[in-house]
N, C-alpha and C positions, 0 to 999 in steps of 0.2 A: 504493500500500500504506500502511496506517496506520503512523504513526511511533510507535515505542515507545522511551522514554528508558531508558538503562541506567545504573544506579548503578555506581560503581567496583567495588563488591563483586560485582554481577551480571556486569559485564564480565569480571572476573577469573575468575569461575566458568565463564563460557562459553568463555574462552580455554583453560581447563584441562580442559574436558569430555572424557571418554573414552567412545567409543561402544561400546555393547553391543547388537548386533542379534539379535532373535529373530523367527522367522517363524511363530510359533505363534498360533493363535486362542485368545483368552481368553474363555471363557463367563462368564455372570453369577455373582456371589456365590461366588467362590473366592479362595483365597490367591494373591496376585499376585506378591509379591516379598519379599525379605528382604535385610538387610544385617548381616553378622556382623563386628563390630568386633574386630580383632586387636591393638589398641593396649594392651589390658589383659592381664595374666597370666591364663591359663586356670584354671578351677576343676576339681576332680576330681568325679566323679559323686556320690559319697556324702559329700562334704565338707559342712561347716557352711554354706558359701555356697550350694552346690547345693541343700541341703535348704531353706534360707531362700527361695531362688528359687521352688522348687516350692510352698511354703506361700503365698508372696506372690501368685503367679499364681492359685492356687486361691481366695484371699480376694478378689482383684480381680474375678474372673469370677462370683463367687457373691454379691456385694454387692447386696442388693435394696433398700437404703436410697437408692441413687442412681438417679434416673430420667431424667436429662438427658444421659446419654451420655458423660460425662467422669469418669475415675477417676484418682486420684492417691494411691498408697499406698507405704509402705516397711515393711520387716520386717528384724529382726536388729539387731545392735549392732556398733559399731566397724568393723573391716575386713571383717566378714561381713554388713554391712548392704546390703540391696538396695532399689533404688528403681524404681518402675514407673509408667507412665501408660498409660491406655487411652482412645482417642477413637473414638467411633462417628459415622458420618454423621448429620447432623441429623434426617433423617426416619426413622431406624431405631428401632423400638420397644424398650423396655427388655429384654424377654426375648430378642429377637433380637440385641440388642447384647451381652448377656452370653454368649450362645452363640457369637457371632462372636469375642469376645475369648478365650473358652476354646479354641476351635478354633485360633485364631491362636497362642496360647501353646504348644499341643502341637506344631504344625508348626514354629514358630520354634525350639523347643528341639531338634528333630530336624535342622533345617537348619543350626543354629549350635551344634553340640554342644560344651558346656563353655566357650563364650564368655561372659564376664561381662557384656558389653555388646552388645545386638542390637536391631534394629528390624524389625518385620514389617508388611507391608501386605496386608490383605484387601480385597476389593471394598467392604466396608461398615465396616471399622474399621482402626485403626492401633494397634499395641502396641509399646511399647519398655521395656527395662529396662537398668539400669546400676548399677555400684557407687558412683556419685556422684549427687548430686541433679540432677534434670532439670526440676523444676517451675519455670516462669517463665523458663527459659533458652532463648533463641532459637537454633535450629540449622538453617541451610539449608546442607547440606554433602554429603559423598560418600555419605551414607545416603539421599539423595533421588534420585528417578527421574522420567523423563518416559516416557509411553507414548502412542504415536501410531497411530491407525487409518491404514492405508496406502491406503485408497480416497480418491480425489481429489474435491474440490468443483469447481465452475465459478465464474467471475467472482471470482477470488481476491482482487483488490484491494478490491472492494466488500465481500466477506465479511470480510476483515481489519478493515475499519472497523467493521462490525457487531459483530464479536467484541471489538474494542478497547473500544467503548462499553459492551458488556455486562460486560466485565471491570471497568471503572471502577465501574460501578453495584454489582456484587457485592462488590467490595473495600470500598467505603464502607459497605455494609450489614453485612457480616460483621465488620469492624473495630469497628463501633459496638455490637456485642453485649455482653452482660454477663459476669459471672464464671461463669455456668453454660453459656452457649452463644454461640458466635460463628460463625454459619452463615447462608448466604444461598443462595437458589435463584431462578432466573428463566428466562424464555423470551423469544425475540424472533423476528421474521420475517427470514429471510435474503434475499439479493438474488435468489434464484430462487423466492421465495415459500414456501420450506420453513421449518418451525419449528426453531429452534436452542435446545436446552435446556442449561443450565449451572448449576453450583453452585460455591461457594467456602466454605472453612471454615478456621478457626484453632482451635487448642486454647485454651480459655477462660482458661487461666492467663496468656496473653500480654496485654500492655496493648494499647490501641487502636493505639498507634504501632508496637509490635512486630508486630502482626497485619498492618498495612499494609506494613511493611517485608518481612515474610516473603512475602506474596503478590506485592508489586512485584518482589522479587528472582527470583521463580519465573517470572513471565509472559514475559520475553524468550525463554526457551527454548521456550515454546509456539509463538511466532511463528518461531523458528529451525528447530525440528525438526518441528513439526506444521503448518507453513505450507501452507495449501491442502488440508488433510486433513479428512475428514468426522468426525473425533473426535480428542480428545487429552486428556491429563490430566497433572497434576503430583502426585506423591506425596512428601510430606516429613514429618519427625517432628513438625513444629509446624503445618503448614498443607497444604492440598490444593485442587486445582481440577480441574474436568472439564467438557468440553462434548461434546455429541453431537447428531446429527440425529434422535434419538428420546428419549422421556422415560425416563430411567434411574433417577429417584428417585420416591418415593411421592407421593401415595397410590395412583396408578395407573401404577406403573412397568411398563415393557414390556421384553421381550427384544429384542435387536437384530434387525432384519429379516433379516440374514444375517451370520453370524460373519465378521469381517474379520481378516486377519493384522495383527499389531501389531509395532511396533518399540519396543524399550526402550532408553532412553538414561540413563546414570547419571553423576552428578557424580563427578569423581575429582580429588584434589589431590595 
């Protein structure tokens, strides 16, 4: 099996992981998961903060001046100021990106009613908002998730080496991106001659070093929880990664040949 080095931070995260299992199939292009942060005092529905949040999310999802898939906005003043970022997968077109963020905002507010701080993961975008700044701040924490296809591969040790090499390549490319986009996608041939597709992404407000750290901290969980599986992904507020045995990104994205049950694993501190 390929050796994957653990940073002290990653090792601590893995020691403290709490498992949440779900045996439901997840079709393409839907809202996947959410994290509702209860560390902040709740806001009331018609409060200034709540109104500012609604205005901010509307501004974010209707901003036609941005065409590269990353949005960073704030609205309000003092204790009622709200900050938000929206990140779409690198192959998603601007109109679809804004639609994804708009849908994610509506669902996230329903799933996290009155929470000032929340993160939502759609199949094609990530949305988060907070009463404190989030731009340029690296967070690989309990708002992060792993999702693993429960169908098994064969020749697991050889596949792990293929996946490890693919991960290194994608991390290098994504981290070297600019302030508009840090995204990489690639495919390779697995040990059974099947094609493995993968992508990796960081929010472009991160530095090259932060992007590498974010992805490096996430990958050990892929080999821990999705080891030998025919698909897996990491969803985090600053970075994400996914691999499948079918092409899931554009321009010729496919539906999975058969919906597979997934398990979801969440960081917990």
